[in-house]
VEXFIZA-290299 format. One line per field, with one value per residue (C-alpha): residue number from 1; residue in one letter; x negated, y, z negated. Coordinates in pm, whole numbers, plus 50000, padded with zeros to 5 digits. Layout:
% VEXFIZA-290299
pos NUM/...
code a/...
east X/...
north Y/...
up Z/...
END
This chain:
% VEXFIZA-290299
pos 1/2/3/4/5/6/7/8/9/10/11/12/13/14/15/16/17/18/19/20/21/22/23/24/25/26/27/28/29/30/31/32/33/34/35/36/37/38/39/40/41/42/43/44/45/46/47/48/49/50/51/52/53/54/55/56/57/58/59/60/61/62/63/64/65/66/67/68/69/70/71/72/73/74/75/76/77/78/79/80/81/82/83/84/85/86/87/88/89/90/91/92/93/94/95/96/97/98/99/100/101/102/103/104/105/106/107/108/109/110/111/112/113/114/115/116/117/118/119/120/121/122/123/124/125/126/127/128/129/130/131/132/133/134/135/136/137/138/139/140/141/142/143/144/145/146/147/148/149/150/151/152/153/154/155/156/157/158/159/160/161/162/163/164/165/166/167/168/169/170/171/172/173/174/175/176/177/178/179/180/181/182/183/184/185/186/187/188/189/190/191/192/193/194/195/196/197/198/199/200/201/202/203/204/205/206/207/208/209/210/211/212/213/214/215/216/217/218/219/220/221/222/223/224/225/226/227/228/229/230/231/232/233/234/235/236/237/238/239/240/241/242/243/244/245/246/247/248/249/250/251/252/253/254/255/256/257/258/259/260/261/262/263/264/265/266/267/268/269/270/271/272/273/274/275/276/277/278/279/280/281/282/283/284/285/286/287/288/289/290/291/292/293/294/295/296/297/298/299/300/301/302/303/304/305/306/307/308/309/310/311/312/313/314/315/316/317/318/319/320/321/322/323/324/325/326/327/328/329/330/331/332/333/334/335/336/337/338/339/340/341/342/343/344/345/346/347/348/349/350/351/352/353/354/355/356/357/358/359/360/361/362/363/364/365/366/367/368/369/370/371/372/373/374/375/376/377/378/379/380/381/382/383/384/385/386/387/388/389/390/391/392/393/394/395/396/397/398/399/400/401/402/403/404/405/406/407/408/409/410/411/412/413/414/415/416/417/418/419/420/421/422/423/424/425/426/427/428/429/430/431/432/433/434/435/436/437/438/439/440/441/442/443/444/445/446/447/448/449/450/451/452/453/454/455/456/457/458/459/460/461/462/463/464/465/466/467/468/469/470/471/472/473/474/475/476/477/478/479/480/481/482/483/484/485/486/487/488/489/490/491/492/493/494/495/496/497/498/499/500/501/502/503/504/505/506/507/508/509/510/511/512/513/514/515/516/517/518/519/520/521/522/523/524/525/526/527/528/529/530/531/532/533/534/535/536/537/538/539/540/541/542/543/544/545/546/547/548/549/550/551/552/553/554/555/556/557/558/559/560/561/562/563/564/565/566/567/568/569/570/571/572/573/574/575/576/577/578/579/580/581/582/583/584/585/586/587/588/589/590/591/592/593/594/595/596/597/598/599/600/601/602/603/604/605/606/607/608/609/610/611/612/613/614/615/616/617/618/619/620/621/622/623/624/625/626/627/628/629/630/631/632/633/634/635/636/637/638/639/640/641/642/643/644/645/646/647/648/649/650/651/652/653/654/655/656/657/658/659/660/661/662/663/664/665/666/667/668/669/670/671/672/673/674/675/676/677/678/679/680/681/682/683/684/685/686/687/688/689/690/691/692/693/694/695/696/697/698/699/700/701/702
code m/t/a/r/g/d/t/p/i/l/e/i/e/d/l/n/i/s/y/y/t/r/a/g/e/i/p/a/v/i/d/f/t/l/t/v/d/r/s/e/t/v/g/l/v/g/e/s/g/c/g/k/s/t/v/a/w/a/i/m/q/f/m/g/n/n/g/a/i/k/s/g/s/i/k/f/i/g/h/e/l/n/d/l/s/d/e/a/l/r/q/l/r/g/s/e/i/s/m/i/y/q/e/p/f/a/a/l/n/p/s/l/t/i/a/s/q/l/m/e/v/p/i/t/h/e/q/v/s/k/k/e/a/w/e/r/c/a/q/m/l/s/d/v/h/l/p/d/p/q/r/i/m/h/a/y/p/h/q/l/s/g/g/q/q/q/r/v/v/i/s/m/a/l/l/s/n/p/s/l/l/l/l/d/e/p/t/t/a/l/d/v/t/v/e/a/g/i/v/k/l/i/a/d/i/s/k/k/f/g/t/s/q/i/y/i/s/h/n/l/g/l/i/s/e/v/c/e/r/v/y/v/m/y/s/g/e/v/v/e/q/g/s/i/n/s/v/f/t/r/p/k/h/p/y/t/q/g/l/f/g/c/i/p/l/p/p/t/d/k/n/a/a/p/l/r/p/i/k/g/q/l/p/l/p/h/k/r/p/r/g/c/n/f/g/p/r/c/d/h/f/e/a/g/r/c/d/a/r/n/v/t/m/v/p/v/a/g/s/d/v/v/d/h/r/v/r/c/l/r/w/n/e/i/d/g/r/g/p/p/a/q/a/k/a/k/p/p/i/e/l/g/e/r/v/l/e/v/k/h/m/q/k/y/y/e/v/h/d/r/t/i/a/a/f/i/s/g/q/s/i/r/f/v/k/a/n/e/a/l/d/f/d/a/r/r/g/e/t/v/a/i/v/g/e/s/g/c/g/k/s/t/f/a/k/v/l/m/g/l/e/c/s/s/a/g/e/l/r/h/e/g/l/e/i/g/n/t/l/v/n/r/r/s/s/q/q/q/n/a/l/q/m/v/f/q/n/p/n/d/t/l/n/p/s/h/t/v/g/a/q/i/a/r/v/i/e/k/f/g/i/e/k/d/k/n/k/i/r/e/r/v/l/n/l/l/d/d/v/k/l/p/r/d/f/y/f/c/r/p/r/q/l/s/g/g/q/k/q/r/v/g/i/a/r/a/f/a/g/n/p/s/l/v/i/a/d/e/p/v/s/s/l/d/v/s/v/a/a/a/v/t/e/l/l/m/e/i/q/r/e/h/q/t/t/l/l/f/i/s/h/d/l/s/v/v/r/y/l/a/d/r/i/v/v/m/y/l/g/q/i/m/e/r/g/t/t/e/e/i/f/a/p/p/y/h/p/y/t/e/a/l/l/s/a/v/p/i/a/d/p/d/i/e/k/r/e/i/v/l/e/g/d/l/p/s/a/l/d/p/p/m/g/c/p/f/v/t/r/c/p/r/k/l/g/e/i/c/e/q/e/r/p/l/m/q/s/l/s/r/e/h/a/i/a/c/h/i/p/i/e/e/l/q/h/i/e/p/v/i/s/v/s/p/a/s/e/r/l/r/a/k
east 49897/50249/50459/50815/51059/51086/50710/50610/50384/50147/50097/49836/49796/49572/49330/49016/48777/48443/48175/47811/47578/47245/47439/47599/47936/48229/48570/48786/49104/49226/49489/49667/49971/50190/50425/50542/50826/50894/51000/50962/50796/50619/50456/50141/50126/49893/49618/49294/49061/49337/49242/49505/49263/49044/49340/49383/49018/49042/49337/49127/48839/48609/48459/48125/47786/47846/48209/48339/48653/48568/48876/49233/49415/49516/49740/49851/50149/50045/49676/49407/49212/48925/48841/48838/48514/48381/48489/48843/48865/48751/49028/49280/49191/49361/49584/49777/49675/49624/49542/49623/49366/49401/49179/49247/48944/48713/48883/48832/48498/48432/48215/48478/48802/49132/49180/48850/48938/49297/49226/48967/49245/49441/49126/48946/49234/49442/49188/49422/49301/49198/49500/49744/49564/49591/49963/50033/49835/50008/50345/50256/50152/50492/50657/50493/50636/50309/50374/50195/50039/49818/49652/49609/49443/49172/49125/48864/48970/48858/49096/49399/49573/49573/49926/49838/49527/49736/49982/49688/49569/49925/49933/49605/49737/50062/49928/49912/50244/50082/50271/50131/50053/49850/49892/49637/49764/49854/50010/49815/49652/49956/50228/50556/50733/50465/50471/50848/50819/50535/50708/51025/50817/50639/50970/51136/50850/50806/51178/51157/50875/50970/50642/50583/50417/50220/50224/49942/50011/50024/50324/50619/50866/50726/50732/51093/51200/51013/50976/51207/50986/50707/50403/50269/49894/49683/49314/49304/49623/49987/50174/50524/50690/51041/51287/51275/51616/51529/51182/51263/51590/51498/51118/51008/50632/50513/50272/50550/50761/50462/50422/50784/50727/50456/50681/50879/51207/51497/51631/51338/51264/50911/51032/51319/51163/50787/50606/50447/50107/49975/49713/49357/49196/49186/48923/48617/48641/48351/48482/48838/48981/49068/49425/49647/49445/49691/49672/49449/49689/50018/50254/50394/50061/50070/49728/49676/49937/49877/49500/49502/49491/49531/49885/50055/50342/50686/51030/51263/51545/51893/51770/52001/51690/51521/51164/51151/50850/50643/50306/50395/50452/50693/50896/51225/51159/51091/51333/51623/51437/51489/51252/50949/51033/50980/50729/50852/51059/50900/51056/51035/50751/50861/50772/50589/50511/50429/50076/50088/50275/50271/50442/50449/50102/49956/49643/49547/49240/49101/49040/48840/48951/48669/48845/48890/49270/49249/49015/49251/49558/49377/49456/49105/49181/49460/49561/49627/49901/49806/50018/50305/50484/50464/50683/50696/50564/50463/50497/50275/50330/50525/50458/50522/50487/50400/50510/50493/50313/49942/49884/50168/49932/49926/49547/49491/49687/49479/49158/49278/49384/49046/48858/48714/48906/49054/49418/49502/49792/50036/49977/49829/49816/49684/49763/49844/49517/49503/49266/49370/49104/48821/48597/48499/48139/48269/48515/48425/48321/48650/48852/48653/48708/49083/49139/49025/49101/49152/49062/49213/48889/48662/48387/48328/48326/48116/47737/47612/47273/47406/47568/47934/47835/47604/47867/48134/47883/47776/48127/48135/47790/47838/48155/48019/48267/47984/47612/47488/47387/47526/47863/47867/47802/48076/48321/48240/48297/48631/48729/48642/48874/49146/49127/49117/48762/48503/48244/47973/48070/47881/47565/47720/47683/47983/47884/47940/48305/48623/48835/49080/48797/48633/48962/48984/48635/48754/49048/48821/48593/48886/49022/48680/48708/49074/49195/49530/49607/49498/49552/49597/49551/49697/49532/49702/49773/49487/49524/49699/50042/49917/49618/49831/50081/49801/49650/49994/50076/49729/49785/50119/49968/49682/49916/50148/49858/49705/50021/49843/50024/49997/50016/50074/50005/50151/50354/50497/50836/50883/50589/50693/51046/50905/50640/50766/50985/51014/50934/50820/50874/50637/50634/50387/50262/50607/50839/51148/51306/51228/51411/51422/51367/51736/51833/51586/51697/52071/52266/52251/51914/51706/51701/51325/51369/51641/51395/51121/51360/51465/51101/51009/50998/51190/51116/51473/51715/52008/51928/52081/51906/52006/51756/51623/51313/51158/51047/50729/50433/50383/50347/50015/49975/49798/50113/50412/50775/50922/51225/51254/50921/51111/51319/51118/51190/51516/51799/52052/51938/52219/52086/51945/51954/51717/51483/51473/51522/51328/51572/51601/51606/51960/51980/52202/52090/51817/51569/51717/51670/51676/51535/51785/52037/52293/52546/52515/52881/52796/52475/52671/52876/52570/52587/52320/52011/51953/52232/52201/52457/52661/52510/52159/52241/52374/52057/51837/52049/51958
north 52008/52134/52401/52523/52301/52543/52553/52356/52058/52172/52508/52542/52882/52994/52706/52697/52399/52353/52089/52192/51988/52038/52167/52435/52498/52284/52434/52129/52292/52644/52857/52563/52634/52372/52345/52027/52047/51810/51457/51557/51350/51544/51395/51501/51368/51414/51246/51125/51420/51676/51734/51532/51338/51645/51819/51522/51528/51902/51848/51592/51845/51580/51716/51536/51701/51874/51986/52301/52506/52840/53028/52984/52859/52512/52532/52223/52297/52663/52602/52689/52370/52558/52715/52398/52255/51914/51764/51904/51763/51419/51418/51528/51267/50937/51076/51374/51332/50983/50857/50535/50464/50317/50014/49847/49617/49918/50081/49778/49671/49313/49233/49321/49148/49321/49363/49550/49794/49854/49887/50155/50401/50411/50361/50653/50897/50812/50646/50352/50021/49732/49532/49810/49872/49500/49494/49810/49684/49345/49519/49745/49443/49296/49625/49602/49248/49056/48696/48573/48904/48725/48524/48836/49015/48746/48735/48908/49116/48852/48601/48812/48865/49205/49276/49178/49399/49692/49634/49638/49972/50106/49984/50161/50486/50473/50353/50701/50815/51086/51400/51389/51084/51111/50824/50811/50561/50314/50051/50073/49730/49546/49339/49523/49302/49370/49738/49756/49599/49828/50143/50052/49966/50304/50485/50296/50349/50714/50774/50606/50835/51146/51143/51389/51240/51342/51075/51096/50891/50885/50650/50880/50603/50559/50936/50951/50686/50799/51178/51475/51732/51699/51904/51833/51903/51957/52043/52158/52366/52308/52355/52274/52217/52157/51898/51549/51593/51929/51844/51490/51578/51926/51950/52295/52269/52102/51886/51753/51686/51511/51283/51171/51109/50859/50647/50350/50429/50190/50137/50276/50069/50032/50043/50293/50532/50474/50643/50979/51004/51348/51445/51526/51484/51657/51935/51907/52140/52357/52367/52483/52687/53051/53123/52816/52506/52287/52501/52273/51979/52171/52145/52489/52673/53028/53179/53532/53485/53156/53212/53586/53567/53337/53205/53234/53038/53190/53088/52911/53161/53017/52701/52553/52472/52771/52636/52518/52702/52664/52785/52854/53173/53008/52778/52958/52954/52580/52456/52439/52180/51925/51634/51592/51457/51084/50949/50844/50524/50214/49900/49582/49343/49043/48733/48449/48087/47949/48040/47903/47595/47501/47172/47039/47184/47130/47257/47103/47169/46904/47007/46774/46771/46631/46661/46355/46384/46368/46067/45879/45954/45866/46205/46341/46465/46714/46914/47280/47286/47615/47543/47293/47179/47503/47513/47807/47921/48240/48339/48546/48917/48849/48989/48736/48861/48641/48810/48724/48802/48746/48376/48262/48105/48371/48410/48035/47977/48248/48070/47742/47914/48086/47760/47861/47570/47246/47153/46854/46724/46827/47000/47339/47398/47701/47713/47342/47235/47096/47320/47253/46985/47171/47418/47734/47624/47318/47504/47602/47958/48003/47894/48124/48417/48349/48390/48716/48897/49253/49262/49461/49633/49733/49835/49468/49349/49611/49581/49908/49882/49845/50107/50088/50027/49739/49563/49577/49487/49176/49031/49094/48940/48645/48524/48572/48840/49037/48974/49294/49550/49843/49670/49577/49938/50062/49810/49925/50287/50192/50015/50329/50517/50258/50305/50685/50734/50970/50798/50958/50708/50446/50565/50615/50382/50282/50515/50813/50719/50763/50467/50506/50533/50218/50033/50144/50004/49677/49672/49746/49461/49220/49300/49314/48961/48983/48727/48557/48580/48838/48799/49133/49078/49382/49619/49939/49874/50092/50376/50713/50722/50939/50711/50399/50526/50588/50242/50077/50244/50158/49790/49804/49983/49737/49442/49578/49625/49278/49075/48962/48761/48935/48750/49024/48932/49172/49219/49554/49483/49843/49808/49453/49565/49816/49592/49235/49049/48753/48711/48415/48460/48249/48172/47945/47794/47719/47889/48022/48187/48250/48430/48738/49075/49163/48832/48867/49220/49145/48900/48608/48629/48383/48517/48575/48774/48971/49061/49157/49392/49554/49613/49820/50195/50399/50767/50870/50987/50912/50538/50336/50027/49764/49716/49363/49332/48986/48874/48676/48599/48362/48004/47825/47638/47370/47303/47416/47366/47024/47156/47487/47675/47999/47851/48008/48364/48326/48553/48330/47991/47733/47503/47152/47096/47391/47258/46896/46889/47053/47250/47163/47418/47531/47651/47947/47993/47874/48108/48170/47916/47942/47693/47722/47510/47792/47721/47946/48051/48195/48363/48531/48723/48881/49260/49420/49532/49841/50057/50375/50649/50760/51111/50970/50752/51054/51249/50966/50936/51295
up 46957/46897/47059/47096/47279/47573/47639/47952/47894/48167/48340/48615/48777/49067/49012/49228/49207/49385/49409/49442/49664/49837/50135/49916/49760/49876/49782/49705/49566/49644/49474/49312/49092/48920/48623/48448/48196/47909/48015/48382/48655/48932/49243/49430/49786/50080/50279/50122/50070/50017/49651/49460/49241/49193/49029/48793/48693/48633/48398/48211/48215/48354/48676/48665/48697/49030/48992/48829/48783/48944/48836/48727/48422/48294/47989/47800/47569/47578/47496/47753/47830/47991/47654/47443/47302/47406/47074/47107/47460/47342/47085/47349/47610/47544/47274/47415/47781/47928/48275/48462/48731/49079/49018/48682/48692/48725/48425/48198/48049/48169/47864/47601/47507/47576/47199/47159/47436/47329/46955/47022/47114/46783/46572/46739/46767/46461/46226/46156/46012/46237/46121/46211/46541/46627/46551/46753/47052/47048/47031/47323/47531/47451/47554/47898/47934/47912/47799/47486/47369/47115/47394/47608/47315/47299/47677/47893/48198/48451/48290/48386/48720/48891/48773/48416/48423/48539/48255/48009/48149/48116/47755/47685/47832/47634/47297/47142/47290/47506/47599/47956/48169/48490/48737/49021/49282/49002/49230/49559/49538/49399/49563/49617/49362/49098/49193/49145/48802/48691/48819/48628/48323/48323/48372/48084/47839/47940/47890/47548/47433/47636/47830/48116/48424/48730/49002/49259/49570/49950/49925/49991/49916/49566/49505/49623/49372/49059/49079/49034/49208/49463/49568/49918/49943/50254/50261/49899/49913/49827/50155/50028/49694/49568/49443/49593/49752/49905/50040/50154/50331/50461/50496/50616/50667/50991/50789/50565/50873/51029/50727/50759/51131/51031/50810/50952/50776/50835/51093/51302/51614/51752/52112/52098/51844/51799/51512/51588/51415/51320/51574/51471/51132/50795/50813/50591/50287/50408/50767/50715/51006/50979/50874/50835/50746/50935/51250/51467/51412/51429/51727/51639/51613/51751/51829/51700/51432/51250/51252/51176/50795/50497/50457/50119/49963/50019/49887/50126/50174/50140/49971/49712/49509/49348/49354/49718/49859/50173/50306/50670/50873/51116/50890/50960/51337/51364/51097/51344/51546/51270/51209/51438/51780/51814/52062/52402/52403/52555/52705/52495/52569/52772/52573/52746/52669/52324/52219/51864/51734/51366/51270/50912/50850/50505/50336/50001/49789/49556/49195/48971/48608/48393/48059/47835/47862/48243/48225/47991/48205/48526/48680/48719/49073/49127/49433/49492/49757/49925/50235/50229/50547/50747/51059/51303/51641/51824/52190/52416/52353/52031/51684/51408/51050/50753/50430/50062/49740/49679/49627/49852/50109/50383/50391/50354/50673/50844/50735/50884/51206/51238/51169/50833/50677/50811/50764/50543/50755/51025/51356/51442/51817/51999/52371/52354/52187/51832/51632/51272/51220/51392/51210/51393/51454/51639/51856/52209/52286/52473/52168/51938/52169/52203/51827/51668/51342/51216/50847/50561/50460/50751/50507/50427/50790/50972/50949/50793/50966/51323/51542/51643/52003/51916/51704/51975/52248/52055/52089/52464/52513/52276/52445/52795/52901/53064/53100/53262/52995/53191/53233/52864/52770/53002/52859/52504/52603/52759/52436/52238/52475/52412/52034/52069/51941/52095/52314/52097/51828/52032/51854/51507/51211/50994/50706/50937/50999/50798/50683/50970/51224/51088/51120/51483/51543/51389/51630/51927/51824/51782/52131/52300/52441/52549/52289/52330/51956/51697/51323/51146/50770/50585/50838/50716/50345/50216/50469/50445/50607/50895/50964/50915/51173/51424/51366/51387/51718/51845/51774/51954/52254/52299/52244/52513/52756/52707/52622/52307/52040/51702/51372/51113/50748/50493/50175/50292/50445/50561/50804/50888/50975/51220/51381/51382/51627/51390/51021/50809/50433/50218/49847/49667/49993/50137/50385/50207/50511/50876/51154/51373/51207/51235/51071/50784/50697/50683/50466/50418/50243/50050/49689/49724/50046/49869/49590/49840/50022/49696/49596/49903/49823/50083/50140/50211/49938/50173/50175/49894/49761/49507/49224/49176/48958/48939/48594/48537/48762/49054/48918/48961/49289/49083/48883/49093/48981/49057/49245/49427/49404/49329/49045/48759/48880/49074/48953/49136/49000/49008/48737/48727/49104/49154/48884/49003/49383/49663/49884/50252/50532/50618/50979/51058/51418/51651/51479/51133/50851/50471/50218/49932/49741/49745/50025/50329/50289/49948/50068/50350/50094/49930/49934/50160/49968/50184/50320/50524/50466/50774/50747/50757/51057/51248/51168/51299/51612/51699
END
């Protein structure tokens, strides 16, 4: 399709989308209007269920058997998509309009090679020869910085890492130089360093080909960094739209303000300025309230006015941006109040005695190599050094964060601590007792109860056939906290109160709960036996910002009440900065840096810490951040570098000493230590990665 240069790539006007079920019609998207110009990047943000992905599927004209566009117009380069035949749409998809999906492994066929799946695009849409298709696909894999494209072409999806799979999906989407690229949470499951590289990669390639983009995400930091304009959606409607600078610095709608109140922006403090989660939940599409959809959750709701009639979008008067619009009757009355008020400040938790002591702990896995070459060399047994000489501790009431990319050894340490694995060497003491060599089934009931875990995905850890009450009660009964059934029941109900869930949920099964509610059940179960130490393994990484804020504050509240030690495992340094008292940075099974949160987030940094900080998206245009994109993937733990483990990706590598010698820990204070060959004096002169403008600091002070 071709059109004049001034024609927008995409024009959506008054779009209404519904799904049809046995229960009747469910209106998913209402009165949606959007325009995307040439080479422009537009963001769609909002909580899960607000209709973001539904809009993307409508653009692709792929609504499934029970979805339909009721009314409205979708024009692509001036042509009405709703009027195109099935054959015309098939030719359009993948050539003019492409989509990058949230889960790359689900988008790739596990039974076909990468070459077969990539070559299908140019062969189908452009009828090129197999030879030309192969060459173009290999070149595109090279463009997305995949090493050895010829090897990747012959590989199957399961032979690639998550980051490599995502790059393949990006290659597939960009092969025909589409005019419009839809990105539905393209980096949710990836490490921040991989995410930073992929985001830059998409931006570079899109700029090269002049591709327009629609980013769909609940990550406001990502939207801030890659988009020019943003549309904020709530319950199927756009509630605010405008330029990134206008919406992110001067949000008008209470929902947009609420989203920013859920984000731990630097330098937010968990005690002085706790996060303020949005109250209530997103209404079901067929149970929307009268008037403003956000009314039941809004602090500025005015009965008789906000619920009197449907609210329409209006321009923000006096805005320096023409297209800043908002769907709120009271936006000009509440705007003067500024950002949402922070929750009430709380005193810091007083730290107690050491609960966890880790000294030179190692965890190796044996790998048997049965090849002829291994037999001849006498190296038939090799070791995967998952954890190498770990040294740190944690005190009662303290939050210690372990951060690093996937494969750095965070979860392996958690397995050893929980007794699912035994350590290979060193000491691992909990409350003075050595537990590193004892599997969980050989630990006493008291030891099992004292160590509990909150998992990343509650769907995989809650029994779908048992009620919420039964699953929490089992913990209380198993560890002998209570024996009387009535007391057990009362304790479960009190735990549901603690995690802010209705007592009626006692009788519900997991399938009846939302993701955030399931995570709260997981937290209630973990704290049911009053453990002294709880491991939280990426507990909020897959949740909406509003739900994540609620779960985060809940963890802090219960920790404060019970003086529990919290070991927080994550790759998201923005959450870690907010939660943690001390941080341990791991890479390839080893500690690169450790110290208090203030020490980790200010120079001197380890070069790896510096790269992690640079990779974190920040939802504040007033915050400046240096760009550091790591090249290459994490080396194999089976064959690590001889010298510094970070040497293959380090932008500050000194030379032979980094390649040949393992760096020792350089101590800067009692808590702060860095494993690096670069002298501390030189590291101290590194420019800060993140800097907050004076104007932004004054705004936060208010």
